[in-house]
C-alpha positions in Angstrom: 16.7 4.3 40.0 15.1 1.8 42.4 15.3 2.4 46.1 16.1 -0.3 48.8 13.2 -0.3 51.2 14.6 0.1 54.7 13.2 0.8 58.2 15.8 2.6 60.0 16.2 2.9 63.8 16.9 6.5 64.6 15.9 6.5 68.2 18.2 8.8 70.3 20.2 9.7 67.1 20.8 13.4 66.1 18.9 14.3 62.9 19.3 17.6 61.3 16.5 19.3 59.3 17.5 22.4 57.5 14.6 24.9 57.0 11.9 25.9 59.3 8.7 26.0 57.3 5.6 23.9 56.9 7.4 21.0 54.9 10.2 21.1 57.7 7.6 20.9 60.2 6.1 17.6 58.7 9.5 16.1 58.5 10.4 17.0 62.1 7.0 15.5 63.4 7.8 12.2 61.7 11.4 12.2 63.2 10.3 13.1 66.7 7.6 10.1 66.4 10.5 7.8 65.9 12.4 9.1 68.8 15.1 11.0 67.1 17.1 13.9 68.7 16.1 16.6 66.2 18.0 19.9 65.5 16.4 22.4 63.1 18.5 25.0 61.3 16.9 28.2 60.0 16.2 31.8 60.8 12.5 31.4 61.2 10.2 28.7 62.5 6.5 27.8 62.1 4.4 28.3 65.2 4.3 24.6 65.7 8.1 24.2 65.5 8.5 27.3 67.9 6.2 25.6 70.3 8.3 22.4 70.2 11.4 24.4 70.8 9.9 26.0 73.8 8.9 22.6 75.1 12.5 21.3 74.7 11.5 18.7 72.1 13.9 20.1 69.5 17.0 22.1 69.3 16.9 25.2 67.2 20.0 26.7 65.5 19.0 30.2 64.4 21.4 30.5 61.5 21.6 30.1 57.7 22.9 26.7 56.5 26.6 26.0 56.7 28.3 22.7 56.7 29.1 23.0 60.4 25.5 22.1 61.0 26.1 18.6 59.9 28.6 17.7 62.6 27.6 14.5 64.4 24.4 14.0 62.4 23.1 10.6 61.6 20.6 11.8 59.1 19.9 15.0 57.3 16.8 16.4 55.6 16.8 19.6 53.4 13.5 21.3 53.4 14.4 24.8 52.1 12.9 26.5 49.1 16.5 27.5 47.7 17.8 25.0 45.2 21.3 26.2 45.6 21.2 25.8 49.4 19.6 22.3 48.8 22.3 21.3 46.5 25.1 22.3 49.0 23.3 20.3 51.7 23.2 17.2 49.6 26.8 17.6 48.5 28.1 18.3 52.0 26.1 15.3 53.6 27.2 12.9 51.0 30.9 13.9 51.4 30.6 13.0 55.1 28.7 9.7 54.5 25.7 11.1 56.0 22.2 9.8 54.5 20.5 12.8 53.1 16.9 13.6 51.8 16.2 16.7 49.9 12.4 17.3 49.7 11.1 17.1 46.2 14.5 16.5 44.6 15.1 12.7 44.2 18.3 13.2 42.4 19.9 14.9 45.5 18.7 12.1 47.8 20.3 9.1 49.3 16.8 7.9 50.4 13.2 9.1 49.9 10.4 9.2 52.4 7.3 7.0 51.6 3.7 8.0 52.3 2.6 5.9 55.2 -0.5 4.4 57.0 0.3 3.7 60.7 -1.9 1.5 62.9 0.1 1.2 66.1 3.3 -0.7 65.2 1.9 -1.6 61.8 3.3 0.7 59.1 2.2 0.4 55.5 4.6 2.5 53.2 3.7 3.6 49.6 6.3 5.0 47.4 6.3 6.0 43.6 10.0 6.4 43.4 9.6 10.1 43.8 7.6 10.3 40.5 4.2 11.2 41.9 3.7 12.3 45.6 0.1 13.0 44.7 -0.6 9.3 43.7 1.2 8.1 46.9 -1.1 10.3 49.0 -4.3 8.9 47.1 -3.1 5.3 47.7 -2.3 6.1 51.4 -5.9 7.5 51.8 -7.4 4.3 50.2 -5.3 2.0 52.4 -6.3 4.0 55.4 -9.9 3.2 54.8 -9.1 -0.5 54.3 -6.8 -1.0 57.4 -8.5 0.4 60.5 -7.6 0.6 64.1 -8.4 -3.0 64.6 -5.1 -3.8 63.0 -3.2 -2.1 65.8 -5.0 -4.2 68.2 -4.4 -7.4 66.3 -0.7 -6.6 66.1 -0.4 -6.1 69.8 -2.1 -9.5 70.4 0.1 -11.3 68.0 3.2 -9.7 69.5 2.4 -10.9 72.9 1.3 -14.2 71.5 4.6 -14.8 69.5 6.5 -14.5 72.8 4.4 -17.1 74.5 4.3 -19.5 71.6 8.1 -19.3 71.1 8.8 -19.8 74.8 6.8 -23.2 74.6 9.7 -24.6 72.6 8.0 -25.9 69.6 9.8 -26.3 66.3 10.1 -23.2 63.9 7.7 -25.0 61.5 5.1 -25.6 64.1 5.3 -22.0 65.3 4.9 -20.7 61.7 1.8 -22.8 61.2 0.4 -21.8 64.5 0.8 -18.0 63.7 -0.5 -18.5 60.2 -3.7 -20.2 61.6 -4.4 -17.3 63.8 -4.0 -14.6 61.1 -6.2 -16.7 58.7 -8.9 -17.1 61.4 -12.0 -14.9 62.2 -10.0 -13.0 64.9 -10.0 -9.7 63.1 -13.7 -9.6 62.7 -14.1 -10.3 66.4 -11.5 -7.7 67.4 -13.8 -5.1 65.2 -16.9 -6.2 67.0 -15.1 -6.2 70.5 -16.1 -9.8 71.2 -13.1 -10.4 73.3 -14.4 -13.7 74.6 -14.3 -15.0 71.0 -10.8 -13.7 70.4 -9.6 -15.4 73.5 -11.3 -18.7 72.5 -9.8 -18.5 69.0 -6.3 -18.2 70.4 -6.7 -20.9 73.0 -8.1 -23.3 70.3 -5.5 -22.6 67.6 -2.4 -22.3 69.9 -3.3 -23.6 73.2 -2.2 -20.4 74.8 -4.4 -18.6 77.4 -4.1 -14.8 77.3 -5.8 -11.6 78.1 -6.9 -9.9 75.0 -9.1 -6.9 75.9 -7.2 -3.6 75.3 -6.6 -1.6 78.6 
């Protein structure tokens, strides 16, 4: 089976995580970072999940799993250590047309979660199709060494620059060449060295745009 790569907007949507252990904690953390409204179902919570509950960051349903837990959910993650319960979660979610992920059980999943490197809005995902999470983690660590925090700064600059260039009203072909020239330039090295005057000059020379570039 090959999975269709997808970046899904779950901001403000109800996402249900079944289970309250360490694995569930990691899944909840990712959902929260994407702006989801998270409900955790389980009798016990890790200290971190309990703290998030106390802060109002998550809703906790202190109960064993039942299909009533899925009402109104946009996405479901099963993170229990009970294969029978995980199987029920998958079946119930699929019968309702709710995308479901069951940790470490690709056959029960509608989607799988890649190992990711994040640098600001830059996200690099690594997937082995569920065959080797260990290899995915290794590749993530290697990529993390290659793509440092300077890429987050570059992406912020490119995002602002894109708006200014498009607003100038040039053709799409001209815009594409303009953006490609900036990306191919020495701008990344200058960001690493924090030589902001050079960054600004590169942008002006290649695009004609004057903009502030030093991070606040």
